[in-house]
DRENTORKOL-3810 file (N, C-alpha, C; in nm, 4 decimals):
REM DRENTORKOL-3810
@n.u->-9.5117; n.v->11.9961; n.w->-4.2545; ca.u->-9.4618; ca.v->12.0596; ca.w->-4.3753; c.u->-9.3092; c.v->12.0673; c.w->-4.3688
@n.u->-9.2421; n.v->12.0416; n.w->-4.4784; ca.u->-9.0951; ca.v->12.0481; ca.w->-4.4805; c.u->-9.0445; c.v->12.1887; c.w->-4.4475
@n.u->-8.9220; n.v->12.1933; n.w->-4.3946; ca.u->-8.8596; ca.v->12.3208; ca.w->-4.3619; c.u->-8.7682; c.v->12.3713; c.w->-4.4724
@n.u->-8.7109; n.v->12.2799; n.w->-4.5510; ca.u->-8.6180; ca.v->12.3193; ca.w->-4.6572; c.u->-8.6470; c.v->12.2390; c.w->-4.7828
@n.u->-8.5937; n.v->12.2838; n.w->-4.8944; ca.u->-8.6081; ca.v->12.2106; ca.w->-5.0198; c.u->-8.5449; c.v->12.0722; c.w->-5.0090
@n.u->-8.4372; n.v->12.0613; n.w->-4.9328; ca.u->-8.3715; ca.v->11.9316; ca.w->-4.9151; c.u->-8.4618; c.v->11.8296; c.w->-4.8475
@n.u->-8.5612; n.v->11.8767; n.w->-4.7729; ca.u->-8.6546; ca.v->11.7848; ca.w->-4.7087; c.u->-8.7386; c.v->11.7073; c.w->-4.8109
@n.u->-8.7408; n.v->11.7535; n.w->-4.9350; ca.u->-8.8140; ca.v->11.6837; ca.w->-5.0408; c.u->-8.7288; c.v->11.5735; c.w->-5.1038
@n.u->-8.6084; n.v->11.5504; n.w->-5.0474; ca.u->-8.5169; ca.v->11.4483; ca.w->-5.0944; c.u->-8.4842; c.v->11.4683; c.w->-5.2434
@n.u->-8.4011; n.v->11.5671; n.w->-5.2679; ca.u->-8.3546; ca.v->11.5926; ca.w->-5.4042; c.u->-8.2648; c.v->11.4766; c.w->-5.4444
@n.u->-8.3060; n.v->11.4017; n.w->-5.5457; ca.u->-8.2328; ca.v->11.2827; ca.w->-5.5894; c.u->-8.1232; c.v->11.3129; c.w->-5.6916
@n.u->-8.1476; n.v->11.4126; n.w->-5.7764; ca.u->-8.0553; ca.v->11.4416; ca.w->-5.8851; c.u->-8.0500; c.v->11.5917; c.w->-5.9093
@n.u->-7.9466; n.v->11.6335; n.w->-5.9836; ca.u->-7.9306; ca.v->11.7749; ca.w->-6.0160; c.u->-7.8890; c.v->11.7865; c.w->-6.1619
@n.u->-7.9533; n.v->11.8774; n.w->-6.2364; ca.u->-7.9209; ca.v->11.9021; ca.w->-6.3764; c.u->-7.8938; c.v->12.0502; c.w->-6.3937
@n.u->-7.7832; n.v->12.0826; n.w->-6.4588; ca.u->-7.7522; ca.v->12.2197; ca.w->-6.4973; c.u->-7.7670; c.v->12.2276; c.w->-6.6483
@n.u->-7.8364; n.v->12.3291; n.w->-6.6979; ca.u->-7.8538; ca.v->12.3477; ca.w->-6.8415; c.u->-7.7737; c.v->12.4686; c.w->-6.8888
@n.u->-7.7025; n.v->12.4495; n.w->-6.9994; ca.u->-7.6339; ca.v->12.5587; ca.w->-7.0659; c.u->-7.6837; c.v->12.5614; c.w->-7.2101
@n.u->-7.6520; n.v->12.6686; n.w->-7.2816; ca.u->-7.7128; ca.v->12.6890; ca.w->-7.4133; c.u->-7.6064; c.v->12.7114; c.w->-7.5199
@n.u->-7.6398; n.v->12.6691; n.w->-7.6411; ca.u->-7.5459; ca.v->12.6772; ca.w->-7.7524; c.u->-7.6199; c.v->12.7046; c.w->-7.8817
@n.u->-7.5488; n.v->12.7560; n.w->-7.9794; ca.u->-7.6019; ca.v->12.7729; ca.w->-8.1139; c.u->-7.5711; c.v->12.6481; c.w->-8.1988
@n.u->-7.4727; n.v->12.5672; n.w->-8.1553; ca.u->-7.4245; ca.v->12.4536; ca.w->-8.2334; c.u->-7.4266; c.v->12.3271; c.w->-8.1467
@n.u->-7.5415; n.v->12.2597; n.w->-8.1447; ca.u->-7.5567; ca.v->12.1412; ca.w->-8.0607; c.u->-7.4614; c.v->12.0277; c.w->-8.1002
@n.u->-7.4416; n.v->11.9988; n.w->-8.2288; ca.u->-7.3473; ca.v->11.8916; ca.w->-8.2622; c.u->-7.2056; c.v->11.9189; c.w->-8.2096
@n.u->-7.1573; n.v->12.0414; n.w->-8.2222; ca.u->-7.0222; ca.v->12.0740; ca.w->-8.1733; c.u->-7.0163; c.v->12.0676; c.w->-8.0213
@n.u->-7.1174; n.v->12.1202; n.w->-7.9533; ca.u->-7.1201; ca.v->12.1166; ca.w->-7.8069; c.u->-7.1278; c.v->11.9726; c.w->-7.7574
@n.u->-7.2074; n.v->11.8909; n.w->-7.8248; ca.u->-7.2217; ca.v->11.7514; ca.w->-7.7848; c.u->-7.0927; c.v->11.6729; c.w->-7.8089
@n.u->-7.0234; n.v->11.7024; n.w->-7.9191; ca.u->-6.8936; ca.v->11.6379; ca.w->-7.9430; c.u->-6.7956; c.v->11.6744; c.w->-7.8320
@n.u->-6.7967; n.v->11.8004; n.w->-7.7893; ca.u->-6.7074; ca.v->11.8442; ca.w->-7.6821; c.u->-6.7373; c.v->11.7663; c.w->-7.5536
@n.u->-6.8646; n.v->11.7553; n.w->-7.5183; ca.u->-6.9013; ca.v->11.6868; ca.w->-7.3949; c.u->-6.8761; c.v->11.5369; c.w->-7.4026
@n.u->-6.9071; n.v->11.4752; n.w->-7.5162; ca.u->-6.8932; ca.v->11.3297; ca.w->-7.5254; c.u->-6.7518; c.v->11.2868; c.w->-7.5640
@n.u->-6.6976; n.v->11.3425; n.w->-7.6701; ca.u->-6.5681; ca.v->11.2971; ca.w->-7.7193; c.u->-6.4511; c.v->11.3580; c.w->-7.6438
@n.u->-6.4590; n.v->11.4865; n.w->-7.6121; ca.u->-6.3473; ca.v->11.5522; ca.w->-7.5449; c.u->-6.3493; c.v->11.5264; c.w->-7.3948
@n.u->-6.4625; n.v->11.5539; n.w->-7.3306; ca.u->-6.4711; ca.v->11.5340; ca.w->-7.1860; c.u->-6.5013; c.v->11.3894; c.w->-7.1488
@n.u->-6.5576; n.v->11.3129; n.w->-7.2412; ca.u->-6.5862; ca.v->11.1716; ca.w->-7.2157; c.u->-6.7123; c.v->11.1472; c.w->-7.1353
@n.u->-6.8059; n.v->11.2412; n.w->-7.1384; ca.u->-6.9313; ca.v->11.2238; ca.w->-7.0655; c.u->-7.0286; c.v->11.1387; c.w->-7.1478
@n.u->-7.1147; n.v->11.0655; n.w->-7.0790; ca.u->-7.2126; ca.v->10.9798; ca.w->-7.1459; c.u->-7.3436; c.v->11.0538; c.w->-7.1690
@n.u->-7.3931; n.v->11.0488; n.w->-7.2928; ca.u->-7.5248; ca.v->11.1034; ca.w->-7.3258; c.u->-7.6302; c.v->11.0124; c.w->-7.2632
@n.u->-7.7188; n.v->11.0703; n.w->-7.1821; ca.u->-7.8237; ca.v->10.9891; ca.w->-7.1193; c.u->-7.9620; c.v->11.0186; c.w->-7.1763
@n.u->-7.9780; n.v->11.1360; n.w->-7.2403; ca.u->-8.1089; ca.v->11.1690; ca.w->-7.2954; c.u->-8.0954; c.v->11.2720; c.w->-7.4064
@n.u->-8.1581; n.v->11.2421; n.w->-7.5199; ca.u->-8.1681; ca.v->11.3358; ca.w->-7.6318; c.u->-8.3129; c.v->11.3827; c.w->-7.6334
@n.u->-8.3344; n.v->11.5095; n.w->-7.6058; ca.u->-8.4698; ca.v->11.5647; ca.w->-7.6032; c.u->-8.5003; c.v->11.6323; c.w->-7.7365
@n.u->-8.5573; n.v->11.5560; n.w->-7.8267; ca.u->-8.6086; ca.v->11.6059; ca.w->-7.9546; c.u->-8.5026; c.v->11.6719; c.w->-8.0419
@n.u->-8.3752; n.v->11.6376; n.w->-8.0227; ca.u->-8.2690; ca.v->11.6948; ca.w->-8.1041; c.u->-8.2372; c.v->11.8392; c.w->-8.0735
@n.u->-8.2955; n.v->11.8949; n.w->-7.9669; ca.u->-8.2645; ca.v->12.0335; ca.w->-7.9302; c.u->-8.1958; c.v->12.0440; c.w->-7.7942
@n.u->-8.1904; n.v->11.9321; n.w->-7.7210; ca.u->-8.1256; ca.v->11.9324; ca.w->-7.5905; c.u->-8.0671; c.v->11.7942; c.w->-7.5638
@n.u->-7.9388; n.v->11.7914; n.w->-7.5313; ca.u->-7.8712; ca.v->11.6670; ca.w->-7.4962; c.u->-7.8292; c.v->11.6753; c.w->-7.3502
@n.u->-7.8583; n.v->11.5716; n.w->-7.2740; ca.u->-7.8238; ca.v->11.5697; ca.w->-7.1315; c.u->-7.7189; c.v->11.4619; c.w->-7.1079
@n.u->-7.6101; n.v->11.5009; n.w->-7.0419; ca.u->-7.4950; ca.v->11.4145; ca.w->-7.0161; c.u->-7.4798; c.v->11.3872; c.w->-6.8673
@n.u->-7.4386; n.v->11.2652; n.w->-6.8339; ca.u->-7.4131; ca.v->11.2280; ca.w->-6.6951; c.u->-7.2745; c.v->11.2800; c.w->-6.6562
@n.u->-7.2694; n.v->11.3566; n.w->-6.5465; ca.u->-7.1444; ca.v->11.4062; ca.w->-6.4914; c.u->-7.0993; c.v->11.3154; c.w->-6.3764
@n.u->-7.1930; n.v->11.2731; n.w->-6.2958; ca.u->-7.1691; ca.v->11.1800; ca.w->-6.1851; c.u->-7.2967; c.v->11.0979; c.w->-6.1694
@n.u->-7.3008; n.v->11.0038; n.w->-6.0763; ca.u->-7.4221; ca.v->10.9224; ca.w->-6.0640; c.u->-7.5508; c.v->11.0031; c.w->-6.0427
@n.u->-7.5411; n.v->11.1214; n.w->-5.9849; ca.u->-7.6623; ca.v->11.1989; ca.w->-5.9572; c.u->-7.6606; c.v->11.3413; c.w->-6.0127
@n.u->-7.5602; n.v->11.3746; n.w->-6.0934; ca.u->-7.5572; ca.v->11.5097; ca.w->-6.1510; c.u->-7.5384; c.v->11.5022; c.w->-6.3016
@n.u->-7.5993; n.v->11.5995; n.w->-6.3697; ca.u->-7.6054; ca.v->11.5979; ca.w->-6.5155; c.u->-7.5832; c.v->11.7388; c.w->-6.5699
@n.u->-7.5353; n.v->11.7445; n.w->-6.6953; ca.u->-7.5174; ca.v->11.8709; ca.w->-6.7652; c.u->-7.5932; c.v->11.8613; c.w->-6.8965
@n.u->-7.6885; n.v->11.9516; n.w->-6.9148; ca.u->-7.7658; ca.v->11.9566; ca.w->-7.0378; c.u->-7.7180; c.v->12.0709; c.w->-7.1242
@n.u->-7.7108; n.v->12.0477; n.w->-7.2538; ca.u->-7.6744; ca.v->12.1528; ca.w->-7.3485; c.u->-7.7871; c.v->12.1602; c.w->-7.4508
@n.u->-7.8397; n.v->12.2810; n.w->-7.4696; ca.u->-7.9626; ca.v->12.2973; ca.w->-7.5468; c.u->-7.9536; c.v->12.4132; c.w->-7.6452
@n.u->-8.0404; n.v->12.4081; n.w->-7.7470; ca.u->-8.0489; ca.v->12.5153; ca.w->-7.8458; c.u->-8.1817; c.v->12.5902; c.w->-7.8383
@n.u->-8.2606; n.v->12.5657; n.w->-7.7351; ca.u->-8.3939; ca.v->12.6258; ca.w->-7.7284; c.u->-8.3924; c.v->12.7715; c.w->-7.6832
@n.u->-8.2751; n.v->12.8265; n.w->-7.6517; ca.u->-8.2621; ca.v->12.9709; ca.w->-7.6269; c.u->-8.1201; c.v->13.0118; c.w->-7.6597
@n.u->-8.1013; n.v->13.1400; n.w->-7.6831; ca.u->-7.9695; ca.v->13.1930; ca.w->-7.7167; c.u->-7.8750; c.v->13.1806; c.w->-7.5979
@n.u->-7.7499; n.v->13.1418; n.w->-7.6224; ca.u->-7.6543; ca.v->13.1406; ca.w->-7.5123; c.u->-7.6236; c.v->13.2845; c.w->-7.4693
@n.u->-7.6064; n.v->13.3072; n.w->-7.3411; ca.u->-7.5778; ca.v->13.4426; ca.w->-7.2955; c.u->-7.4381; c.v->13.4868; c.w->-7.3375
@n.u->-7.4240; n.v->13.6171; n.w->-7.3596; ca.u->-7.2937; ca.v->13.6724; ca.w->-7.3954; c.u->-7.1935; c.v->13.6526; c.w->-7.2819
@n.u->-7.2393; n.v->13.6766; n.w->-7.1595; ca.u->-7.1561; ca.v->13.6560; ca.w->-7.0407; c.u->-7.2354; c.v->13.5676; c.w->-6.9450
@n.u->-7.2146; n.v->13.4343; n.w->-6.9515; ca.u->-7.2984; ca.v->13.3430; ca.w->-6.8739; c.u->-7.2998; c.v->13.3676; c.w->-6.7230
@n.u->-7.1908; n.v->13.4159; n.w->-6.6653; ca.u->-7.1906; ca.v->13.4424; ca.w->-6.5223; c.u->-7.1990; c.v->13.3172; c.w->-6.4373
@n.u->-7.1650; n.v->13.2022; n.w->-6.4957; ca.u->-7.1674; ca.v->13.0756; ca.w->-6.4228; c.u->-7.0444; c.v->12.9955; c.w->-6.4629
@n.u->-6.9914; n.v->12.9195; n.w->-6.3695; ca.u->-6.8807; ca.v->12.8287; ca.w->-6.3983; c.u->-6.9287; c.v->12.6864; c.w->-6.3735
@n.u->-6.9093; n.v->12.5986; n.w->-6.4703; ca.u->-6.9423; ca.v->12.4572; ca.w->-6.4541; c.u->-6.8190; c.v->12.3902; c.w->-6.3944
@n.u->-6.8264; n.v->12.3559; n.w->-6.2676; ca.u->-6.7120; ca.v->12.2992; ca.w->-6.1965; c.u->-6.7277; c.v->12.1486; c.w->-6.1831
@n.u->-6.6231; n.v->12.0784; n.w->-6.2231; ca.u->-6.6165; ca.v->11.9343; ca.w->-6.2058; c.u->-6.5199; c.v->11.9078; c.w->-6.0902
@n.u->-6.5723; n.v->11.8603; n.w->-5.9790; ca.u->-6.4881; ca.v->11.8273; ca.w->-5.8641; c.u->-6.4308; c.v->11.6889; c.w->-5.8904
@n.u->-6.2984; n.v->11.6812; n.w->-5.9003; ca.u->-6.2298; ca.v->11.5560; ca.w->-5.9315; c.u->-6.1337; c.v->11.5201; c.w->-5.8185
@n.u->-6.0892; n.v->11.3952; n.w->-5.8173; ca.u->-5.9977; ca.v->11.3541; ca.w->-5.7108; c.u->-5.8517; c.v->11.3788; c.w->-5.7457
@n.u->-5.8210; n.v->11.4155; n.w->-5.8722; ca.u->-5.6836; ca.v->11.4426; ca.w->-5.9131; c.u->-5.6844; c.v->11.5431; c.w->-6.0278
@n.u->-5.6742; n.v->11.6709; n.w->-5.9939; ca.u->-5.6780; ca.v->11.7776; ca.w->-6.0945; c.u->-5.5627; c.v->11.7631; c.w->-6.1928
@n.u->-5.4436; n.v->11.7315; n.w->-6.1434; ca.u->-5.3281; ca.v->11.7205; ca.w->-6.2333; c.u->-5.3501; c.v->11.6127; c.w->-6.3392
@n.u->-5.3979; n.v->11.4958; n.w->-6.2989; ca.u->-5.4220; ca.v->11.3873; ca.w->-6.3945; c.u->-5.5337; c.v->11.4235; c.w->-6.4914
@n.u->-5.6407; n.v->11.4856; n.w->-6.4426; ca.u->-5.7512; ca.v->11.5272; ca.w->-6.5303; c.u->-5.7042; c.v->11.6346; c.w->-6.6276
@n.u->-5.6180; n.v->11.7234; n.w->-6.5817; ca.u->-5.5619; ca.v->11.8290; ca.w->-6.6668; c.u->-5.4821; c.v->11.7668; c.w->-6.7817
@n.u->-5.3975; n.v->11.6692; n.w->-6.7517; ca.u->-5.3196; ca.v->11.6009; ca.w->-6.8551; c.u->-5.4130; c.v->11.5282; c.w->-6.9517
@n.u->-5.5097; n.v->11.4541; n.w->-6.8990; ca.u->-5.6051; ca.v->11.3799; ca.w->-6.9807; c.u->-5.6754; c.v->11.4718; c.w->-7.0804
@n.u->-5.7288; n.v->11.5844; n.w->-7.0320; ca.u->-5.8018; ca.v->11.6746; ca.w->-7.1210; c.u->-5.7082; c.v->11.7516; c.w->-7.2141
@n.u->-5.5899; n.v->11.7859; n.w->-7.1676; ca.u->-5.4922; ca.v->11.8527; ca.w->-7.2554; c.u->-5.4595; c.v->11.7646; c.w->-7.3746
@n.u->-5.4438; n.v->11.6344; n.w->-7.3489; ca.u->-5.4145; ca.v->11.5403; ca.w->-7.4579; c.u->-5.5313; c.v->11.5274; c.w->-7.5547
@n.u->-5.6509; n.v->11.5660; n.w->-7.5118; ca.u->-5.7689; ca.v->11.5633; ca.w->-7.5993; c.u->-5.7940; c.v->11.6991; c.w->-7.6640
@n.u->-5.7005; n.v->11.7923; n.w->-7.6482; ca.u->-5.7097; ca.v->11.9204; ca.w->-7.7160; c.u->-5.7710; c.v->12.0341; c.w->-7.6370
@n.u->-5.8041; n.v->12.0132; n.w->-7.5107; ca.u->-5.8603; ca.v->12.1211; ca.w->-7.4293; c.u->-5.7516; c.v->12.2236; c.w->-7.4009
@n.u->-5.7847; n.v->12.3503; n.w->-7.4200; ca.u->-5.6922; ca.v->12.4595; ca.w->-7.3925; c.u->-5.7318; c.v->12.5226; c.w->-7.2593
@n.u->-5.6402; n.v->12.5200; n.w->-7.1653; ca.u->-5.6649; ca.v->12.5727; ca.w->-7.0312; c.u->-5.6176; c.v->12.7167; c.w->-7.0198
@n.u->-5.6773; n.v->12.7896; n.w->-6.9248; ca.u->-5.6353; ca.v->12.9270; ca.w->-6.8979; c.u->-5.4940; c.v->12.9315; c.w->-6.8412
@n.u->-5.4515; n.v->12.8235; n.w->-6.7798; ca.u->-5.3193; ca.v->12.8131; ca.w->-6.7199; c.u->-5.3092; c.v->12.6792; c.w->-6.6494
@n.u->-5.1951; n.v->12.6515; n.w->-6.5909; ca.u->-5.1795; ca.v->12.5242; ca.w->-6.5204; c.u->-5.2609; c.v->12.5232; c.w->-6.3915
@n.u->-5.2852; n.v->12.4055; n.w->-6.3357; ca.u->-5.3554; ca.v->12.3993; ca.w->-6.2065; c.u->-5.2769; c.v->12.4765; c.w->-6.1005
@n.u->-5.3515; n.v->12.5415; n.w->-6.0114; ca.u->-5.2860; ca.v->12.6184; ca.w->-5.9052; c.u->-5.3744; c.v->12.6193; c.w->-5.7811
@n.u->-5.3101; n.v->12.6442; n.w->-5.6694; ca.u->-5.3795; ca.v->12.6486; ca.w->-5.5416; c.u->-5.4325; c.v->12.7893; c.w->-5.5161
@n.u->-5.5602; n.v->12.7986; n.w->-5.4827; ca.u->-5.6188; ca.v->12.9237; ca.w->-5.4339; c.u->-5.6180; c.v->12.9148; c.w->-5.2818
@n.u->-5.5260; n.v->12.9875; n.w->-5.2197; ca.u->-5.5182; ca.v->12.9838; ca.w->-5.0735; c.u->-5.6441; c.v->13.0425; c.w->-5.0099
@n.u->-5.7025; n.v->13.1418; n.w->-5.0757; ca.u->-5.8229; ca.v->13.2057; ca.w->-5.0223; c.u->-5.9363; c.v->13.1046; c.w->-5.0044
@n.u->-5.9577; n.v->13.0200; n.w->-5.1066; ca.u->-6.0685; ca.v->12.9243; ca.w->-5.1030; c.u->-6.0227; c.v->12.7826; c.w->-5.0666
@n.u->-5.8922; n.v->12.7627; n.w->-5.0568; ca.u->-5.8344; ca.v->12.6324; ca.w->-5.0250; c.u->-5.8801; c.v->12.5263; c.w->-5.1256
@n.u->-5.8664; n.v->12.5613; n.w->-5.2535; ca.u->-5.8965; ca.v->12.4689; ca.w->-5.3626; c.u->-5.7797; c.v->12.4684; c.w->-5.4609
@n.u->-5.7620; n.v->12.3570; n.w->-5.5266; ca.u->-5.6615; ca.v->12.3405; ca.w->-5.6312; c.u->-5.7397; c.v->12.3253; c.w->-5.7604
@n.u->-5.7135; n.v->12.4130; n.w->-5.8585; ca.u->-5.8038; ca.v->12.4161; ca.w->-5.9734; c.u->-5.7370; c.v->12.4700; c.w->-6.0991
@n.u->-5.8053; n.v->12.4481; n.w->-6.2107; ca.u->-5.7686; ca.v->12.5057; ca.w->-6.3398; c.u->-5.8967; c.v->12.5254; c.w->-6.4208
@n.u->-5.8939; n.v->12.6211; n.w->-6.5124; ca.u->-6.0129; ca.v->12.6608; ca.w->-6.5884; c.u->-5.9914; c.v->12.6421; c.w->-6.7381
@n.u->-6.1035; n.v->12.6196; n.w->-6.8092; ca.u->-6.0992; ca.v->12.6058; ca.w->-6.9545; c.u->-6.2334; c.v->12.6449; c.w->-7.0140
@n.u->-6.2349; n.v->12.6712; n.w->-7.1447; ca.u->-6.3579; ca.v->12.6980; ca.w->-7.2181; c.u->-6.3942; c.v->12.5748; c.w->-7.2985
@n.u->-6.4923; n.v->12.5890; n.w->-7.3874; ca.u->-6.5268; ca.v->12.4761; ca.w->-7.4726; c.u->-6.6623; c.v->12.4863; c.w->-7.5383
@n.u->-6.7580; n.v->12.5514; n.w->-7.4739; ca.u->-6.8917; ca.v->12.5677; ca.w->-7.5318; c.u->-6.9308; c.v->12.7141; c.w->-7.5142
@n.u->-6.9545; n.v->12.7798; n.w->-7.6286; ca.u->-6.9920; ca.v->12.9222; ca.w->-7.6272; c.u->-6.8969; c.v->12.9981; c.w->-7.5350
@n.u->-6.9492; n.v->13.0821; n.w->-7.4461; ca.u->-6.8659; ca.v->13.1595; ca.w->-7.3534; c.u->-6.8653; c.v->13.1007; c.w->-7.2130
@n.u->-6.9084; n.v->12.9758; n.w->-7.2005; ca.u->-6.9121; ca.v->12.9139; ca.w->-7.0681; c.u->-6.7720; c.v->12.8822; c.w->-7.0199
@n.u->-6.7543; n.v->12.8935; n.w->-6.8896; ca.u->-6.6270; ca.v->12.8640; ca.w->-6.8248; c.u->-6.6429; c.v->12.7320; c.w->-6.7489
@n.u->-6.5448; n.v->12.6430; n.w->-6.7660; ca.u->-6.5428; ca.v->12.5142; ca.w->-6.6986; c.u->-6.4227; c.v->12.5111; c.w->-6.6049
@n.u->-6.4330; n.v->12.4295; n.w->-6.4998; ca.u->-6.3265; ca.v->12.4209; ca.w->-6.4010; c.u->-6.3083; c.v->12.2768; c.w->-6.3561
@n.u->-6.1837; n.v->12.2375; n.w->-6.3389; ca.u->-6.1483; ca.v->12.1147; ca.w->-6.2686; c.u->-6.1033; c.v->12.1585; c.w->-6.1306
@n.u->-6.1555; n.v->12.0967; n.w->-6.0260; ca.u->-6.1259; ca.v->12.1448; ca.w->-5.8911; c.u->-6.1145; c.v->12.0314; c.w->-5.7903
@n.u->-6.0210; n.v->12.0472; n.w->-5.6981; ca.u->-6.0089; ca.v->11.9621; ca.w->-5.5792; c.u->-6.0288; c.v->12.0524; c.w->-5.4586
@n.u->-6.1211; n.v->12.0169; n.w->-5.3718; ca.u->-6.1353; ca.v->12.0889; ca.w->-5.2458; c.u->-6.0263; c.v->12.0400; c.w->-5.1520
@n.u->-5.9510; n.v->12.1314; n.w->-5.0944; ca.u->-5.8478; ca.v->12.0950; ca.w->-4.9970; c.u->-5.8970; c.v->12.1173; c.w->-4.8537
@n.u->-6.0132; n.v->12.1769; n.w->-4.8419; ca.u->-6.0717; ca.v->12.2046; ca.w->-4.7103; c.u->-6.1283; c.v->12.0748; c.w->-4.6536
@n.u->-6.0831; n.v->12.0307; n.w->-4.5358; ca.u->-6.1349; ca.v->11.9069; ca.w->-4.4784; c.u->-6.2842; c.v->11.9128; c.w->-4.4464
@n.u->-6.3407; n.v->12.0319; n.w->-4.4428; ca.u->-6.4832; ca.v->12.0449; ca.w->-4.4163; c.u->-6.5698; c.v->12.0117; c.w->-4.5374
@n.u->-6.5082; n.v->11.9996; n.w->-4.6567; ca.u->-6.5865; ca.v->11.9675; ca.w->-4.7766; c.u->-6.6483; c.v->11.8285; c.w->-4.7614
@n.u->-6.7784; n.v->11.8149; n.w->-4.7869; ca.u->-6.8454; ca.v->11.6849; ca.w->-4.7702; c.u->-6.8165; c.v->11.5900; c.w->-4.8866
@n.u->-6.7148; n.v->11.5109; n.w->-4.8732; ca.u->-6.6784; ca.v->11.4144; ca.w->-4.9775; c.u->-6.7793; c.v->11.3000; c.w->-4.9829
@n.u->-6.7994; n.v->11.2457; n.w->-5.1044; ca.u->-6.8946; ca.v->11.1341; ca.w->-5.1147; c.u->-6.8473; c.v->11.0107; c.w->-5.0389
END
């Protein structure tokens, strides 16, 4: 019998968030962030590819939480370049990218769908398992 969930060979990961306005949320993910739609589930849930094995789904099948309590973090290889790219597409950031010495990450935050918080982040810790 396996000892951990990882022993089942998790191939992919999907995070689902919720919205009242699927067309607007989908435009944000596809046109603004440039993510590819990989699956439309009956017009109530759209799933976008974030990386080869991770996905972000946005759905209308439940109310979005007032305070989601989750941050959707995109780990990128160049936060500054991604920040410029998204700024030019109209994304409004909480502030410029900055180093968190406590966590040893370089990051910046933005909104875009309901009350969800998004982050661009580079891990500066050499212990981070890079692909």
